[in-house]
N, C-alpha and C positions, 0 to 999 in steps of 0.2 A: 378196797379199791373201787372207785366209782366206775360206772359203766363206761367203757371205752368205745369211741366211734371209729370203727374200722373203715367205713365207707368213705369215698372221696366227698369232701364237702363242696357245697355250691361255690363256684368260682375258683376252686383249687385245681391247679393243673396236675397232670399225671405225675410229673416229675416232683412237684412239691408234696404230693400225696405219698410218693415213695420215700422222700426224705423224712417226712413226719413219722411214718411207721417205723423206719429204721432207727431214727434217733430216739423215739419213745421206747423202742425195744431195749436200747442201751440204758435208758433211764428207768427201766422196769415199770413203765406206765401201762404195759399190757404183757400178757404171758404167752403170746404166740412165739413159736420158734422160727428160726430163719427159713427153714423149708416151707413152713406154712405161709410165711410172707411171700416167698417166691411164687407159690401156687396161687395165692390170692391176687397178686399183681401180674401174673403171667410173665415173669421174668425168665430170661435164658441165661442163668449163671448158677454157680454152686453156692451152697450156704456159706462156706468160708469166704468166698469172694464178696458176697453181699455184706457180710459182717465187717470186712476190711473197709469197704466203701462207706459203711455206716459211720465209722470213726472219722472219716474225712468230712462227711456231712455234719457230724456233731461239732467238729472244730469251728465250722462256719456259724453254726447256730449259737454256740457258746460265745463266739466273738461278735455276735450280733451283725454278722455280715451275710446272712442268708439272702437278704434282698439283692446282694450283688451276685448271687449264684443263680445261673440260668441254665436250663436244659438246652442242648443244641437244637432240639426239635421245637422248643418254645420261642426261640429267638426270631423276632421280626424287626430287626434293626434297619431303620430307613436311612440309607446313606444319601447324602445330598451335597450338591455343589451350587454355590451361589455367586453370581457376578455382581459386584457393587458398582455404584455409579462413578466412583473415582478410579476404576480399573483394577481394583483388588478382587481377590477371589476368597470365598469361604468354602471350606471343605469339611465334611462331617463323615467319618468312616469308623468302622469297627476294625481294629488292627491287632494282630498277634505280634507282640514284641516284648523284650525284656525291660527291666527297670532302667538299664543303661541306655537302651535304644530310645526310651521315652524322653531322655535328656539330650539326645543328639539331634540338632536341627536338620542336618543333612539327611539322616535316616528318615526323619518324619516327613520331610519334603518329598523324598523319593517314594516313600510308602503311600503318600497321597497322590502320586503320579506327577509331581512337579520336578523339572530338571533344576539342578543347583546352579547351572550357569545362567539360566533365564529368570529364576524366581528367587525372592527373598522372603524369609519367614518373618511375619510381623508379630504374631502371637500364637500360642498353642496352649490347649488345655486337654490333659489326658486323664480320664477317670477309669479306674479298674472296673472291668465288666467280666467277671468270671463265668465260665461256661462249663457245664458237665457234658462229656462225650462218653458214650458207651465204650468206645474204643480206647480213648486216651485218658478217661477220668476227668478230673477238674483241670481246666486250662485257664491261664490268666490272660485275658484279652483286655484291650483298652478301648473305651469310647473316645476317639481322638477328634478334636475340633480345632482347626487352624485357620488363620487368615494369612494370605500371601499377597505379594505385589510384584509386578514385573521388575526385574533387576535392571532398570534403566541407568543406574549409576555404575553398573558393572562394565568395565571395558575389556572386551574379549580380544586380546592381542592376536591370538592365533587366527581368528576370523578376519581381523583387519589385514594381517599379513597376507592371508589367502586372497582377499580382495585386491590388494595392491599388486600382487604378482600377476593377476589376470587383466590388468589395465592395458589397453591398447592405445597408441599415440593417435591423436587427432590430425588427420592429414588435410592441409589447406593448400590450394593452388598458389604458386609463387608468382607474383607480378614482376615486371621489370624494375630494376633499381637505378637510381641516379644518385650522384654524390651531393651531400649537403652537410654542413656542420650546424646542427640544431639540437635543441633539447626537446624531448617528448616526455611529458608528464602523464603518467597513467594512474589516476586516482579514482578507484572504483569503490565508492562509499556505499555502505549499508546493503551488502549483497545478501546477507542472511541465508547462507547455505543451510539447508534443512527445511526451510520454507520454500525456497527456489532451488531447483536441481541443476546439474550440469546440462541436462537436455534443454532446460529452459534458457540457459545462458549460451547454448551452442552457437547461435548466430551472432551474438555479441562477441564471443571469442573469435569467430572467423573474421569479423570486421576489425577487431583490434590487431590480429595477426597481419592482416592485409596492410594496416597502417604502419606497423613496425617494419614490414618488408618494403614499404613504398620508397624508402631512401636509406642512405647511410647516415646514422645519427652520431653526433659527438657524444651524447649522453642520453640514456633513458632512465627516468626516475619512476620507481614503483612505490606507491603509498599503500601499505597493506595493513589490515586490521579493521578498525572502525566498523564493527559489527559485520565482519566477514562471515561469522557463524551465528546462528540464531540463539544457541544456548551457550552458557559458560561451563556447564558440566553435564553429567548424565542423569541429573535429577530434574531436568526441565526448568532450570533456573537461570536468570540473568546474573551478571556480575554483582548486582546488589542483592541477590537472594530472592528476587521476585519470581514467583512461579508463573510460567507461561505454558503455551501449548507444547506438548511432547513431540519431538522430532527424532529421526534416526541420526544420531550424532556420529556414528561410525561412517555411514554413507556420506554425510555432510563433510566430514573431515577428508575423506578419501577424494571426493569430487572437487573440493576446493584445492586440494594438493595437486591434482591433475591439471586443473585450470591454470594455476600459477606456474607449475612446472613447464607447461606448454609455452606460456608467454615468456618466461625467463630464458628458455632454451632458444626461442626465436630471437630474443633481444641479444643474446651472446653472439649471434651470427650477423647482426645488423647494427651494432653500436660499438664504439670504441670504449665506452665506459658505462657501467650500470651501477645504480645505487638503489637499495630498498630501505624504506623507512617504516618502522612500526608506529602506528597510531592507535592507541587503545580506545575501545568503544565501551558503551554501557551494557551491551549484551554479552560480550565474549572476551573480556579483558584477559583472563588467564588462558582460556583455550586458544585464542588467537595468538597469544604470546608463544605458547608452546608450538603452534603451527609455524609461526615466523622463524623460531629457532630451528625447526626441522628443515625449512627451506634453506637456512643459512648453512646447515651441515651438508645439504644436497649440492649447493653451489658455492664451494669455498673460494672460488675466483671472483665472486661478487661481494661488494661492500654491503653489509647489513647493519643498520643502526637500530638497536633494539632497546634503547632506554625507555623507562616508564614515564617520562615527563608528559604532562598533560598537553603542553604546547611545544611545537618544534619549528625550527627555522631552517630552510634550505636555501643555499646561495649557489647560483651558477652565473658566471660573468656578471652582468649588471641586473640580474633577475633575483628578486627575493620572493620566496613562497612560504607563507606561514601555514602550518598544518595542525589541526585539532579535530576532534570528533564533533564538538558542538553541544554536547549535553551539559557541560559545566560552564558557568560564567558567560552565557550567550549574550547577555545584555552589555557586557564589558569586554567583548572579544577584542575589538581593535585597541582599546586602552591597555589591555593585558599584553598584547603582542608588542605595542610601542614600549611598554615598560621593560619587557624582557629583551627585545631585539631592536631597540630604537636606533642604534648606531648602524646596524646592518640595513635597516629599512631606509634610513636617511641616505645611505650611499648608493642605493639601488635606483635604477631608472624605471624598472617595472616592479610594482609592489602588489603582491597578491596574498590574500588570506583565504584558505580553503577549508571548509567544514562540511558536515553532513547532518545526520541525525534526524532531520525533519522530513526526509523522504520527499522533498519538493525543492524546486530551484528558486533561489532568491539572490539578487545581485545588488550591492550597494557600493557607491563610489563616494568616499569621504576624503577630500583633499588629496586625491590621487592615489589613495590606498583602496583597492578594490576588494571588497569582502564578498565572497561567493559561498552560498549554501548550495552544495551540489545535489542534483537529483539522483535517483536510483532506478534501475530496471527491475528491482525485486518485486515479486508478487506481493499483493496486499495481505498481510497477516491478520489474524482475528482481532488483535488489539486495535490496529488502525481501522479495521472495518467497523468494529463496535463503537469506536469513539468518533467516527465520521471523518477521519483523515483519508479521504478517497478522492479519485479523479485527477491526481497529479500526473504529469507526463512521465512515462516509464522509459528512462534513458540514462546513459552514462555520458560523461564528458571527458575528452582528451585534449590536452593543451600543447600546442606547438610554439616554441620560442626561438627567436634569433637572439644573439648575444645582448641586445638592448631593447627587445620588443616582444610582445605577445602577437604572433602572426596569425594564429588560427585556433578556433575551438571546434573540435569535431564531435558531433553527436552520434553516439552509438545506440541505435534504437532496437 
């Protein structure tokens, strides 16, 4: 037998020294007995206990997994958390878990300190990192590295219900009423709730309510949709899948609902008839449609027209109003309406086509058909800021009609 080196080698940890002596004892590489090894290493255990642990060490050595075996005292694992530019997080932790736990996304999220309601697991990598403990022997730990992102596409129904239950009605002073038989059109284009809040629109809401209360109306028309909400889902995307800035869609939905519930409730008290028409936008086609249907269930006594047609026509007395968002076929808008609603337009005394989308006010009169691009009071979002669409008047327009004339346009600043 060649001369055996019993001393700890340079760079060899105390734990690895112990493993080497014990495994080599089993392999008959030296002739020390277990008691002599205990005395040499200063261990506090019996010879029988050390011999049993030696067999566990040998299994790792024989399976070439000794590099995965670490002493509890030797571990200097550096746990890290990193915030990425896109809002995702990277987390690197040493975790004690079973093989099944390592396959459970919810367990891994919670083990890293992320709530499953707010965070979504993007990817995970778990490597075995075995540790030797004097008390527990060999323990199977995992070096766990994960990437997570905020669960913006998760809709927390309980939280939304809680918010809705805490809403308080907006109280507006009531002016005197006089009788009149007229139509009031309330077309609020491009509100983009999420960018703009209910607090931002509070004064606009007050002015509109005052106008509703200012007389008895034969009919009030609400045009709803047309980019009422900034996003079409909870992934910060438009209806076309374009990724834009992230907004709180639960808050946006809640505040838009309160805004229109307030207006429709006032309209029910001041108009003989109410009609709501859905016009789809390019930001919120699906989300606003669901919003519109929600309003319809809330006010079953009101007529809600919820078809998904790109262009819609509304007739009252001798008034024709064409409605569309304006993002599609803008250069052929009048021709398209004449093609679809030519007979109705020809029979009307007042012919109006109302669109939005451009966030600025434009009026064109072609052969008695007035085509209006309506302004918005919405705040300027990052896209309009970056592309230079700034400086337009921030306001809404309400239209008051008699049976055969447009009598007034009210600017809501």
